C-alpha positions as CSV (number, residue, x, y, z in Angstrom):
1,X,5.5,-44.6,-12.0
2,X,3.3,-41.7,-11.3
3,X,4.8,-39.8,-8.2
4,X,1.7,-37.7,-7.6
5,X,-0.2,-38.1,-4.4
6,X,-3.6,-39.9,-5.0
7,X,-6.6,-37.8,-4.0
8,X,-7.5,-38.2,-0.2
9,X,-10.9,-40.0,0.4
10,X,-12.6,-37.0,1.6
11,X,-11.7,-35.3,-1.7
12,X,-13.0,-38.2,-3.8
13,X,-16.3,-38.0,-1.8
14,X,-16.6,-34.3,-2.5
15,X,-16.0,-34.9,-6.4
16,X,-18.5,-37.8,-6.5
17,X,-21.3,-35.6,-4.8
18,X,-20.7,-32.7,-7.2
19,X,-21.0,-35.0,-10.2
20,X,-24.2,-36.4,-9.2
21,X,-26.1,-33.7,-7.7
22,X,-29.6,-35.2,-8.2
23,X,-28.7,-38.0,-5.7
24,X,-26.4,-35.6,-3.5
25,X,-29.2,-33.3,-2.7
26,X,-31.6,-35.7,-1.1
27,X,-28.7,-37.2,1.0
28,X,-27.4,-34.1,2.5
29,X,-29.2,-34.4,5.7
30,X,-27.4,-37.8,6.1
31,X,-23.9,-36.6,5.5
32,X,-21.5,-36.3,8.4
33,X,-20.9,-32.6,9.3
34,X,-17.2,-32.8,8.5
35,X,-17.9,-33.2,4.8
36,X,-20.0,-30.0,4.6
37,X,-17.1,-27.3,4.7
38,X,-14.9,-29.0,1.9
39,X,-18.1,-29.7,-0.1
40,X,-19.3,-26.0,0.3
41,X,-15.7,-24.8,-0.6
42,X,-15.8,-26.8,-3.9
43,X,-19.5,-26.0,-4.7
44,X,-18.5,-22.2,-4.5
45,X,-15.3,-22.7,-6.7
46,X,-17.4,-24.5,-9.5
47,X,-20.6,-22.2,-9.2
48,X,-22.9,-25.0,-8.2
49,X,-26.0,-22.9,-7.1
50,X,-28.4,-25.7,-6.7
51,X,-26.3,-27.7,-4.2
52,X,-25.2,-24.7,-2.4
53,X,-28.8,-23.8,-1.7
54,X,-29.7,-27.2,-0.6
55,X,-26.8,-27.3,1.6
56,X,-27.7,-23.8,3.4
57,X,-31.1,-25.3,4.4
58,X,-29.7,-28.3,6.2
59,X,-26.3,-26.6,7.3
60,X,-25.2,-28.5,10.3
61,X,-22.6,-26.1,12.0
62,X,-23.1,-22.9,13.9
63,X,-21.3,-20.7,11.2
64,X,-21.7,-20.5,7.3
65,X,-19.0,-18.6,5.6
66,X,-19.8,-17.1,2.0
67,X,-17.4,-14.2,1.9
68,X,-15.6,-15.9,-1.0
69,X,-18.9,-15.0,-2.9
70,X,-18.5,-11.3,-1.9
71,X,-14.8,-11.3,-2.9
72,X,-15.4,-12.5,-6.4
73,X,-18.7,-10.6,-7.0
74,X,-20.7,-13.8,-7.6
75,X,-24.0,-12.0,-7.1
76,X,-26.3,-14.8,-8.6
77,X,-24.9,-17.4,-6.4
78,X,-25.0,-15.2,-3.3
79,X,-28.7,-14.4,-4.1
80,X,-29.5,-18.3,-4.3
81,X,-27.8,-18.8,-0.9
82,X,-29.8,-15.9,0.7
83,X,-33.0,-17.2,-0.9
84,X,-32.5,-20.5,0.8
85,X,-32.1,-18.8,4.0
86,X,-35.5,-16.9,3.3
87,X,-37.2,-20.2,3.1
88,X,-35.9,-21.1,6.6
89,X,-36.5,-17.6,8.2
90,X,-40.0,-17.6,6.9
91,X,-40.9,-20.7,8.9
92,X,-42.4,-20.0,12.3
93,X,-40.6,-22.8,14.1
94,X,-37.2,-23.7,12.9
95,X,-36.4,-27.2,11.6
96,X,-35.2,-29.9,14.3
97,X,-31.5,-29.9,12.8
98,X,-31.1,-26.3,12.7
99,X,-27.6,-25.2,13.9
100,X,-27.0,-22.1,11.9
101,X,-26.4,-19.1,14.3
102,X,-23.8,-17.1,12.1
103,X,-23.7,-16.2,8.3
104,X,-20.4,-14.8,7.7
105,X,-19.9,-12.6,4.6
106,X,-16.5,-11.0,5.3
107,X,-13.8,-11.6,2.9
108,X,-10.6,-13.6,3.5
109,X,-9.8,-17.1,4.8
110,X,-9.4,-16.0,8.3
111,X,-13.3,-15.6,8.7
112,X,-14.1,-19.0,8.2
113,X,-11.3,-21.6,8.7
114,X,-11.0,-21.3,12.5
115,X,-14.8,-21.3,12.8
116,X,-15.1,-24.4,10.9
117,X,-12.4,-26.4,12.5
118,X,-13.6,-25.4,16.0
119,X,-17.3,-26.5,14.8
120,X,-16.2,-29.8,13.2
121,X,-14.0,-30.8,16.4
122,X,-15.3,-33.4,18.6
123,X,-16.8,-31.7,21.6
124,X,-15.5,-32.4,25.2
125,X,-17.5,-34.1,27.9
126,X,-18.3,-30.6,29.6
127,X,-19.2,-29.3,26.4
128,X,-21.6,-32.2,25.9
129,X,-23.3,-31.9,29.1
130,X,-23.7,-28.1,28.5
131,X,-25.4,-28.7,25.3
132,X,-27.9,-31.2,26.9
133,X,-28.7,-28.5,29.6
134,X,-29.4,-25.9,27.0
135,X,-31.6,-28.2,25.1
136,X,-33.7,-29.0,28.1
137,X,-33.9,-25.4,29.6
138,X,-33.1,-23.0,26.9
139,X,-34.5,-24.4,23.7
140,X,-37.2,-22.0,23.2
141,X,-35.0,-19.0,24.1
142,X,-32.4,-20.2,21.7
143,X,-34.9,-20.7,18.8
144,X,-35.8,-17.0,19.2
145,X,-32.4,-15.6,18.6
146,X,-32.1,-14.1,15.4
147,X,-29.6,-15.0,12.9
148,X,-26.4,-13.0,12.8
149,X,-25.0,-11.9,9.5
150,X,-21.4,-10.5,9.6
151,X,-20.2,-8.1,6.7
152,X,-17.5,-5.7,6.2
153,X,-18.4,-2.6,4.3
154,X,-16.5,-0.2,2.3
155,X,-18.0,3.3,1.5
156,X,-16.8,4.8,-1.8
157,X,-17.9,7.6,-4.0
158,X,-20.7,6.7,-6.2
159,X,-22.5,3.5,-5.7
160,X,-21.9,0.7,-3.2
161,X,-20.4,-2.6,-4.6
162,X,-23.3,-4.7,-6.0
163,X,-22.9,-7.6,-3.5
164,X,-22.7,-5.2,-0.5
165,X,-25.7,-3.3,-1.8
166,X,-27.6,-6.5,-2.3
167,X,-26.9,-7.8,1.3
168,X,-27.5,-4.5,3.0
169,X,-31.1,-4.2,1.2
170,X,-31.8,-8.0,1.9
171,X,-30.8,-7.6,5.7
172,X,-32.9,-4.4,6.0
173,X,-35.9,-6.1,4.8
174,X,-35.6,-8.8,7.3
175,X,-34.4,-6.8,10.3
176,X,-37.0,-8.6,12.6
177,X,-35.5,-12.1,11.9
178,X,-31.8,-11.4,11.6
179,X,-29.1,-9.2,13.0
180,X,-26.6,-7.4,10.7
181,X,-23.2,-7.0,12.1
182,X,-20.6,-4.9,10.3
183,X,-17.2,-5.3,12.1
184,X,-14.8,-3.4,9.8
185,X,-16.0,-0.1,8.1
186,X,-13.6,1.2,5.5
187,X,-14.5,4.8,4.2
188,X,-13.2,6.1,1.0
189,X,-15.7,9.0,0.4
190,X,-15.9,12.5,1.6
191,X,-19.7,12.6,1.1
192,X,-21.5,12.5,4.4
193,X,-24.8,11.8,2.5
194,X,-23.7,8.4,1.4
195,X,-22.3,7.6,4.8
196,X,-25.4,8.4,6.5
197,X,-27.5,6.3,4.1
198,X,-25.2,3.2,5.0
199,X,-24.6,3.7,8.6
200,X,-28.4,4.0,9.4
201,X,-28.8,0.4,8.2
202,X,-26.0,-1.0,10.4
203,X,-26.0,-1.9,14.0
204,X,-23.2,0.6,14.9
205,X,-22.5,-1.2,18.3
206,X,-21.1,-4.0,16.3
207,X,-18.3,-2.2,14.6
208,X,-14.7,-2.9,15.8
209,X,-12.8,-1.1,13.2
210,X,-13.1,2.1,11.4
211,X,-10.4,3.1,8.9
212,X,-11.0,6.5,6.9
213,X,-8.7,6.5,3.7
214,X,-9.4,9.9,2.4
215,X,-9.0,13.4,3.7
216,X,-12.1,14.9,5.3
217,X,-13.0,18.4,6.1
218,X,-13.4,19.2,9.7
219,X,-17.0,19.8,9.3
220,X,-17.3,16.3,7.9
221,X,-15.5,14.8,10.9
222,X,-18.0,16.6,13.0
223,X,-21.0,15.3,11.1
224,X,-19.6,11.8,11.3
225,X,-19.0,12.0,15.2
226,X,-22.7,11.1,16.4
227,X,-22.4,8.0,14.4
228,X,-18.8,7.3,15.9
229,X,-20.1,7.8,19.5
230,X,-22.6,4.8,18.9
231,X,-19.7,2.4,18.1
232,X,-19.3,1.3,21.7
233,X,-17.2,-1.8,20.7
234,X,-14.8,0.2,18.4
235,X,-11.2,-1.1,18.9
236,X,-9.4,0.8,16.3
237,X,-9.9,4.3,14.7
238,X,-7.9,5.6,11.8
239,X,-8.2,9.1,10.4
240,X,-6.2,10.9,7.9
241,X,-5.7,14.5,6.6
242,X,-8.5,16.4,8.6
243,X,-8.4,19.9,7.1
244,X,-10.3,23.1,6.7
245,X,-10.8,24.3,3.1
246,X,-12.4,27.7,4.0
247,X,-11.4,29.8,7.2
248,X,-13.7,29.7,9.9
249,X,-14.1,31.7,13.3
250,X,-12.1,30.4,16.2
251,X,-15.4,29.8,18.0
252,X,-16.7,27.7,15.1
253,X,-13.6,25.6,14.8
254,X,-13.7,25.0,18.6
255,X,-17.4,23.8,18.3
256,X,-16.5,21.5,15.4
257,X,-13.6,19.9,17.2
258,X,-15.7,19.6,20.4
259,X,-18.4,17.7,18.6
260,X,-15.7,15.1,17.7
261,X,-14.1,14.9,21.0
262,X,-17.1,14.5,23.1
263,X,-18.1,11.3,21.3
264,X,-14.8,9.8,22.2
265,X,-16.1,9.6,25.7
266,X,-18.2,6.7,24.6
267,X,-15.5,4.6,23.1
268,X,-14.6,2.5,26.2
269,X,-12.8,-0.3,24.3
270,X,-10.8,1.7,22.0
271,X,-7.2,0.4,21.6
272,X,-5.7,1.7,18.5
273,X,-6.0,5.5,17.6
274,X,-4.1,6.6,14.4
275,X,-4.4,10.2,13.1
276,X,-2.3,11.4,10.1
277,X,-2.0,15.2,9.4
278,X,-4.5,16.3,11.9
279,X,-4.0,19.9,11.5
280,X,-6.8,20.7,13.9
281,X,-5.0,18.9,16.8
282,X,-2.3,21.5,16.9
283,X,-2.5,22.9,20.5
284,X,-5.6,20.8,21.3
285,X,-4.2,17.3,21.7
286,X,-5.1,17.3,25.4
287,X,-8.7,18.0,24.4
288,X,-8.6,14.6,22.7
289,X,-6.5,12.6,25.1
290,X,-8.6,13.4,28.1
291,X,-11.7,12.5,26.3
292,X,-10.5,9.0,25.8
293,X,-11.8,6.6,28.6
294,X,-9.8,3.5,27.7
295,X,-6.0,2.8,27.7
296,X,-4.7,2.8,24.3
297,X,-2.3,0.0,23.1
298,X,-1.2,2.0,19.9
299,X,-0.9,5.8,19.4
300,X,0.0,7.1,15.7
301,X,0.4,10.8,15.4
302,X,2.1,11.3,12.1
303,X,2.6,14.8,10.3
304,X,1.1,16.2,13.5
305,X,1.8,20.0,14.3
306,X,2.6,19.3,17.9
307,X,3.1,22.2,20.1
308,X,5.1,22.2,23.5
309,X,1.8,21.9,25.5
310,X,0.5,19.0,23.4
311,X,3.9,17.0,23.9
312,X,3.5,17.7,27.8
313,X,0.0,16.3,27.8
314,X,1.1,13.1,26.0
315,X,2.5,11.7,29.5
316,X,-0.3,13.2,31.6
317,X,-3.5,11.1,30.6
318,X,-4.6,7.6,31.6
319,X,-5.3,6.9,28.0
320,X,-1.5,6.9,27.2
321,X,-0.2,5.1,30.4
322,X,0.1,1.6,28.9
323,X,1.2,2.1,25.2
324,X,2.7,-0.8,23.3
325,X,3.2,1.1,20.2
326,X,4.1,4.8,19.8
327,X,4.5,6.3,16.3
328,X,5.2,10.0,15.8
329,X,6.7,9.9,12.3
330,X,7.2,13.1,10.5
331,X,6.2,15.1,13.6
332,X,8.8,17.8,14.0
333,X,10.4,17.9,17.5
334,X,13.5,20.2,16.7
335,X,12.4,23.0,18.9
336,X,10.7,21.2,21.5
337,X,11.9,20.2,24.9
338,X,12.7,16.3,25.0
339,X,11.5,16.2,28.8
340,X,7.8,15.5,28.0
341,X,8.8,12.5,25.6
342,X,11.4,11.3,28.3
343,X,8.6,11.2,30.9
344,X,6.3,9.4,28.4
345,X,8.8,6.8,27.7
346,X,9.6,6.4,31.5
347,X,5.7,5.9,32.1
348,X,5.3,3.1,29.4
349,X,8.7,1.5,30.0
350,X,7.1,-1.9,31.1
351,X,4.7,-2.0,28.0
352,X,6.3,-0.3,25.0
353,X,7.2,-2.6,22.1
354,X,7.9,-0.4,19.2
355,X,8.9,3.4,19.0
356,X,8.9,5.1,15.8
357,X,10.5,8.6,15.5
358,X,11.4,8.7,12.0
359,X,11.9,12.1,10.4
360,X,11.3,13.9,13.5
361,X,14.4,16.0,13.1
362,X,15.8,15.1,16.4
363,X,19.2,16.3,17.3
364,X,22.1,15.3,19.6
365,X,21.0,16.8,22.8
366,X,17.2,15.5,22.5
367,X,18.5,12.1,21.9
368,X,20.9,12.1,24.9
369,X,18.1,13.3,27.1
370,X,15.8,10.2,26.0
371,X,18.6,7.4,26.4
372,X,18.1,6.8,30.0
373,X,14.5,6.2,29.6
374,X,14.8,4.2,26.4
375,X,17.3,1.9,28.2
376,X,14.4,1.1,30.7
377,X,12.0,-0.1,28.0
378,X,12.7,-3.8,28.7
379,X,10.0,-4.9,26.2
380,X,10.9,-2.8,23.3
381,X,11.4,-4.9,20.2
382,X,11.8,-2.2,17.4
383,X,12.6,1.4,17.2
384,X,13.2,3.6,14.3
385,X,15.4,6.8,14.4
386,X,15.6,7.4,10.6
387,X,15.6,11.0,9.4
388,X,17.2,12.6,12.4
389,X,20.5,14.3,13.1
390,X,23.0,12.4,15.2
391,X,26.6,12.4,15.4
392,X,28.8,9.4,15.9
393,X,29.4,9.9,19.7
394,X,25.7,10.0,20.4
395,X,24.9,7.0,18.3
396,X,27.4,5.0,20.3
397,X,25.8,6.2,23.4
398,X,22.6,4.9,21.9
399,X,24.0,1.6,21.3
400,X,25.5,1.2,24.8
401,X,22.1,2.3,26.4
402,X,20.2,-0.4,24.4
403,X,22.8,-3.2,25.0
404,X,20.8,-5.1,27.5
405,X,17.5,-4.8,25.8
406,X,17.0,-8.5,25.3
407,X,13.8,-8.2,23.3
408,X,15.2,-5.7,20.7
409,X,15.6,-7.2,17.2
410,X,15.3,-4.5,14.8
411,X,16.8,-1.0,14.8
412,X,17.0,1.7,12.3
413,X,19.5,4.6,12.5
414,X,20.4,7.8,10.3
415,X,23.8,8.2,8.9
416,X,26.0,10.0,11.3
417,X,26.6,13.6,10.5
418,X,30.5,13.0,10.2
419,X,30.0,10.7,7.3
420,X,29.2,13.6,4.9
421,X,31.6,16.1,3.3
422,X,31.2,19.9,3.1
423,X,28.6,19.5,0.3
424,X,26.5,17.0,2.0
425,X,27.7,14.0,0.0
426,X,28.7,10.9,1.6
427,X,32.4,10.4,1.8
428,X,33.3,7.1,-0.1
429,X,36.1,6.4,2.4
430,X,34.9,7.9,5.5
431,X,36.2,6.8,8.7
432,X,32.6,6.3,9.9
433,X,31.6,3.7,7.1
434,X,33.1,0.3,7.1
435,X,33.8,-0.1,10.8
436,X,33.9,-3.8,12.1
437,X,31.5,-5.2,14.4
438,X,30.8,-8.7,15.9
439,X,28.0,-10.5,14.7
440,X,24.8,-10.2,16.7
441,X,21.2,-11.3,15.9
442,X,19.7,-7.9,15.3
443,X,18.8,-6.0,12.1
444,X,20.0,-2.6,11.3
445,X,18.7,-0.8,8.3
446,X,20.3,2.0,6.5
447,X,20.9,3.6,3.2
448,X,24.0,5.7,1.7
449,X,22.2,8.1,-0.4
450,X,21.7,11.9,0.5
451,X,22.9,14.9,-1.3
452,X,21.9,18.3,0.0
453,X,23.6,21.4,-1.3
454,X,25.5,22.3,1.7
455,X,26.2,21.6,5.4
456,X,23.4,24.2,6.3
457,X,20.9,22.2,4.0
458,X,22.2,19.0,5.6
459,X,21.2,20.5,9.1
460,X,17.8,21.2,8.0
461,X,17.0,18.3,5.7
462,X,16.3,14.6,6.6
463,X,19.5,12.8,6.5
464,X,19.7,9.4,4.7
465,X,20.6,6.3,6.4
466,X,24.2,5.0,6.4
467,X,26.2,2.1,7.7
468,X,26.9,2.0,11.2
469,X,29.1,-0.8,11.5
470,X,31.5,-0.5,14.4
471,X,29.5,2.1,16.5
472,X,29.4,-0.3,19.2
473,X,32.7,-2.1,18.6
474,X,34.4,-2.9,21.8
475,X,31.1,-3.3,23.6
476,X,29.0,-6.6,24.0
477,X,26.1,-5.0,22.3
478,X,27.7,-4.6,18.8
479,X,25.3,-5.6,16.0
480,X,25.5,-7.0,12.5
481,X,24.0,-4.6,10.0
482,X,21.7,-6.1,7.4
483,X,18.9,-4.7,5.3
484,X,15.5,-5.5,4.4
485,X,14.6,-7.0,7.8
486,X,16.6,-10.0,7.3
487,X,18.2,-11.2,10.7
488,X,21.8,-12.6,11.0
489,X,22.8,-15.6,13.2
490,X,24.8,-14.7,16.1
491,X,28.5,-15.7,16.1
492,X,32.0,-14.9,17.1
493,X,33.5,-14.2,13.8
494,X,34.0,-10.5,13.1
495,X,33.0,-9.1,9.8
496,X,33.8,-6.0,7.6
497,X,31.7,-4.1,5.4
498,X,33.2,-2.7,2.2
499,X,33.1,0.9,1.9
500,X,31.2,1.8,-1.4
501,X,31.2,4.7,-3.6
502,X,28.3,7.1,-3.0
503,X,26.8,6.2,-6.4
504,X,26.4,2.6,-5.6
505,X,22.7,2.1,-5.1
506,X,22.9,-1.9,-4.2
507,X,21.4,-2.3,-1.0
508,X,23.8,-3.8,1.6
509,X,23.3,-7.5,2.3
510,X,25.0,-10.6,3.8
511,X,27.0,-10.8,0.7
512,X,28.9,-7.7,1.5
513,X,30.0,-9.0,4.8
514,X,33.7,-10.4,4.7
515,X,36.4,-11.7,6.7
516,X,38.6,-8.8,7.9
517,X,41.7,-10.8,7.8
518,X,41.0,-11.8,4.2
519,X,40.2,-8.0,3.4
520,X,43.5,-7.3,4.6
521,X,45.3,-9.7,2.4
522,X,43.4,-8.5,-0.4
523,X,44.2,-4.9,0.0
524,X,48.1,-5.9,0.4
């Protein structure tokens, strides 16, 4: 007996239509609209350009997604679909059954499934009444609205992707009858000439995400800034490695920075700002923060040469008053006062969800100053203190201060300094390794590998992560350490982690957790 599930009736109908396209194409206008999305998906998968072209002309839903054609590079089929749209756009009056409002050419299933499901759902009574009202009072206005075309653009050195190039040229030639909307702009080129050619064809007010994935000279950023200022609906901006290849005067450098920061005044909807290696921001962070008119949800400043005044300004401006995510990885804070950071944590205590201070080279006094403020961050879910220099006593204080943070579910710590010998090697039977802890549904991540040449090197270098079991033993907040972001179920059983030699590279997992009583019997 065949155990395979037989095809659904909808699937059989789609297969039947694709087998006999001569009969299917004339019957498209009479098909139920629920059949169109699966029929389109199968037609795209099998490369049936003729039925695709016919479906575009009678598409009964507000949105048509052809992003998979862009993803697979099927230029010939994409051209057929756009030719079918040309026939409709060329008509002075749209057909009676015209429903199409959006042509979505973005890649990924997230850009069509939800739209199709919503479009094929049965309308509620208020929706039906609203539709009838629009038909009576606004039919002419609706017919005049241009077709919106959504696309994500990636700018690279050399030529654009052939499908992207085709769509951009097609849209540019029909700009009176359609509206080209780019939601996400990925930039992999340093050539401002290439950027200008494409940006001048787009409606910049539609762009919501800009990600620059290559290093730019400061002059390139300044040349890009006027286009950035026109992106009034921008939600996310990512920049990396802004540098200067040749020395310039202080006045010229200040002028270039001002060209960038002035355009930030127009980004009233910006929520995420990420800047990696912003050499130009050293001593000028306040200039950028005061230009931001919106309240950021995420601020990322990695590998950033912050000065004492920069750190002070972090907590002064409205733009950082409601942060949910703060990331300062690889930003050296060793010689800076922790007071500004403490004030910032107090200010965002009601909203902060993630805090990442990895490789900031913090030491005991700085962490101790931050602990009271950290304990008030009631919404925090994750924090990361990898790559810092803390003693066992201070790490115990950290666990005690965060014991009542009910939302906290993932924590990352460095190895305590006492875990290493005079040569910076992890002691295989150090008293700081192998402590016992009560099981708790939180994740701690760590590693046991770090071998600097000496104690002085250890103080200057980024320490590795080591097992912190038992730092909070005898407290209600003791955690059960596990790795790779796997979480352990809560329970009352106490566990023990075998101490391992420093050469063991196997990551710690639940298989290393054993019953302490059985452990004692095994040793005896």
